[in-house]
N, C-alpha and C positions, 0 to 999 in steps of 0.2 A: 352806230355807237359801239360796234364790236371791235373797232380798231384802236390802236394806240393804248394798249393795256400793258403796263409793266409793273413789276413789284418794286416798291420803294424801300430801300434800307434806311430807316430813320436813325438819327443820333441817339434815340432813347435806348437805354439799357435796362436790364432787369433790376438794377440797383436804384433806378430813378423812379420817383413818384410820377412826375410829368415833366414835360419840356414846353417852353413857350418861345415862339419866334414872333418878333414884331418887325415889320419891314415896310418901307415905302417903295413903290414901283410904278412904272408907266404902262406895263402890259403883263399879260399872263403867258408864260412860255413853257410850262411843265405839262407833259402829255397826260392822257388818261392813265391813272395808276391806282394801286391799292397797297395797303400795308396792314400789318397785324394789330396796330394800335387803334384805339378810339381817337377821334379828332373833332375838336370844336373849332370852327373857323368863323372869325368875324372879319367882315370886309366893308370898308366905306369908300365913297367916291368912285365907285366902279359901275355906275348905272349903265346898262347896255351890254355889259359882259354876259357871257353865256355860262351857266352852270350845268354840268353833266353829272348826274348821280344815278348809277344803274341804267335803267331804260328811260330816265327822265332828262329832258334838255329844255332849259328855260332861260329867258333873258331876265337878269336880276335888276333890282332897284339900286339906289345909291347907298342903302343900308342892308346888310346881309348877315345872318347868323344861322349856321347850319351845323348839325351834329350827325356824324355817321359812325357806325360801328366797325369792327374788324373786317377786313377784306372786302369792304364796299368800294367799288370802283368809282372814281370821281375825278373831276377836273374843272377848272375855270378857264375859259377861253376869252381872249380880248374881244372878239366879235365886233360889236358896235360901240364899245366903250371908248370915250374920248377923254377920260380923266387923266390928268397929268401927274396926280399925286395920290395914287391908290394906296390906302393904308390897310394892311392885312395883319391880323394877329391870329396865329395858329397855335392851339394848345393840343398836344398829343399826350395820351396817358395809356399805360399798359392795361391789358385785359384783366390782370390780376390785382390791380390797385384796389378793386372791390372784389373780394373772393366770393365764390358761389355761396359759401356758408354765411358770410356777412350779409350778402344781398337777400338771403332768405329771412332775415329778421324782419319783424313787423314794421319797424320804423323805417326800413329801407324799401318798402313796397313801391313807393312812387318812383324812386330812382331805378329800381329793377324794371319797372314798366317803361321808363324812358330809354334804358339800354336796349330793351326788346324792340322798341320802335325804331331805334337808331340803325338797326339792320336794314331798314328800308330807306334810311336817310330822313332827317327831320329838318324842315325850315321853319323858323319862328317868325311870328308877326312883327310888324314894324314897332308896335307898342312894346312888345317884349324886348326887342333889340334895343330900343331907346332906354329901357329900364336897366338892362343888364350891361350895356356897353361901358358905362363909367367904371363898373366893377371889374370888367375884363381888363380895361386899361390900367386900373389900380393894381391889378395882380402882378403887373410887370415890376412894381416897386416893392412888393412884399418878398419875404424870403423865409426859409425854414418852415416850421410848423404852421405859422400864420398863413403862409401861401397855400399849404395843403388844405387847411380848414376853409379858406376862402373859396378854393376851387370846389370843394364838396358843397359849400353853401350855394354857389352859383348853380351847380348841377341840380341841387335840391329845388331851388326856385324854378329852374327850367322844367323840372319834372311836374310842377304844379300848374304850369301854363296851359290854359285851355286853347290858346290861339296858336296852335302849331299844325303843321300839315306834313303828312308822309309824302315822300317824293317818288318813290319807285315801287313797282309791283313786287309782290312777294315772290321769292324764288329766283329773281333775276341774277343773283350774285353767284350762283353755283356753276356758271359756265366760264368763269374767268380763267380756269385752268383746264378747260375741256380739250384744248389742242395739245395732244400729248407731245408732239414734236417741240413746240415752243416750251412746254414745261421742262423737257429734258435739257434743252439748250440753256434756259435760265438757271436751272439747278447746277449745270456744269459751270456756268460763269460764276455763280456765287461760291462754288467750292474751289475754283481755280483762278479767281480774279487777280491774285498776286503773281501769277506766272505769265510768261508770254503766251498769248492765245492767237492762233492763226485761223483765218476764215476757213481754211480747208478742213481742219480737224473738227470744227463745229458743224460744218456742212455734212461731214461723214456721220456725226451723231444723228442728224436729221435724215440721213439716207438720201442726200441730194448732191448735185453738183454745186460748185461755189456760186455760179451765176443763178441757178434756180433757187438756191437757198436765200441769196440776197434779196431776190424779188419776193419770195415767199415771206421772209421775215418782215420786210417793209410793209407788205400788204396786210399782214396779220397784226402788227404792233403799231404801225404808223411812224416808226422811226427806223433808222438804219441799225444794222448789227453793231457798228462801231459806237454809235451814240448810246445804245443800250449798255454796252460793255463799260463805257465811260461813266454812265449814270450809276451802275453797280459799284464800280471802283470808287467813285466819289462818295457814295453812301458809306462805304466802309472807311474811307479816309476821314470823313467827318467824325465818325465815332472815335477813331484813333486820335484825332486832334483833341477831342474832349477828354477821352478816357486815359490817355497816356502822356508821358513827357518826352516821347520820342521826337527827334528832330524832324523838321519838315522833309528833309532829304530821305530819312529813313522811312517815313510814312509813304512818301511818293513811290519809292522803290518797292516797299512791301505791298503796295496796292497795284503794282504792275505798270507804273509809269516809268519810262526809260530816261526821262530828263526832267530836271526841276522846272525849267522854263515852260515846258509843255504842261506839266502838272499845274503850275501857277496860272497859266493862261486858261486852261479848261476849267479849273476850279472857280476862277473869278467869273468866267462867262456863265457858269451854271449856278453858282451860289451868291454872286454879287459882291464877293470880297475875296481877297487873296487868302491862302491858308493861314498865314501868320495873323492877319487881321481877324479871321474867323475865330482862331484860338484865343486871341486877346479879348475879343468882344463877347464871347459866348455867355459869360457869366454876368454881363451887364444887361441893360434893359432890352437890347436888341435880340439876344438869344440866351435863354437861361435854362439850366437844368436844375430841377428841384429834387433833392434827395431826402 
């Protein structure tokens, strides 16, 4: 489980309270990853899929609700899942949506405890999932202040649940950045994603030949260097599609893609929609940013 760990750049910005993605799929294809945001993930019709959170790897049932905190590595793999219409609702919210000062208030004690537990990953019982699921689905149809209040209410009710289980051992998340070479490479990619990046210059950062670096990177992350670079560029492109009115062509070139057709093809393969469709639909029930 030490492989396939990449940092995800989510579309959520500091100006957003939370973001919600609702999608239907037939398989899980995103590698083991982490991000700075909290995430509440609801999944149905995916019995037999494998959930990885930290040092935990389990086969899931047909109903799944998991909460994990910042920088917790996680993934769902298709594994033995035969479902043809997996429904996944992902809610991501910033660490500072609940400030440290706010969480110290007496009335927030249960939510504070929930967030502390989420650093190990939390899976909720089937009874809790059945109770909360309709409200998570209804959250797609809410907007503005009502949506924020409902999310807080959902988190409060989850914090009162006695039927929850921690998934991972304490302290297992500190090693996601232990490999200094990988850290240096990923930092370089995030700082220079809009420029042409050659394998040779990245290999030099790691102090390796190109061939040795390619093998090393694949062994440590589970994906190729090119796939990692594309994932980072697509993360930034997703944010720009939401946050700016720049044209698709401008965003493609600003994010390091040298042709529109290539950008469209890779974006659709990874995100399930073309950039134009992603931009048009992000505020609808499929993908929504709540400010």
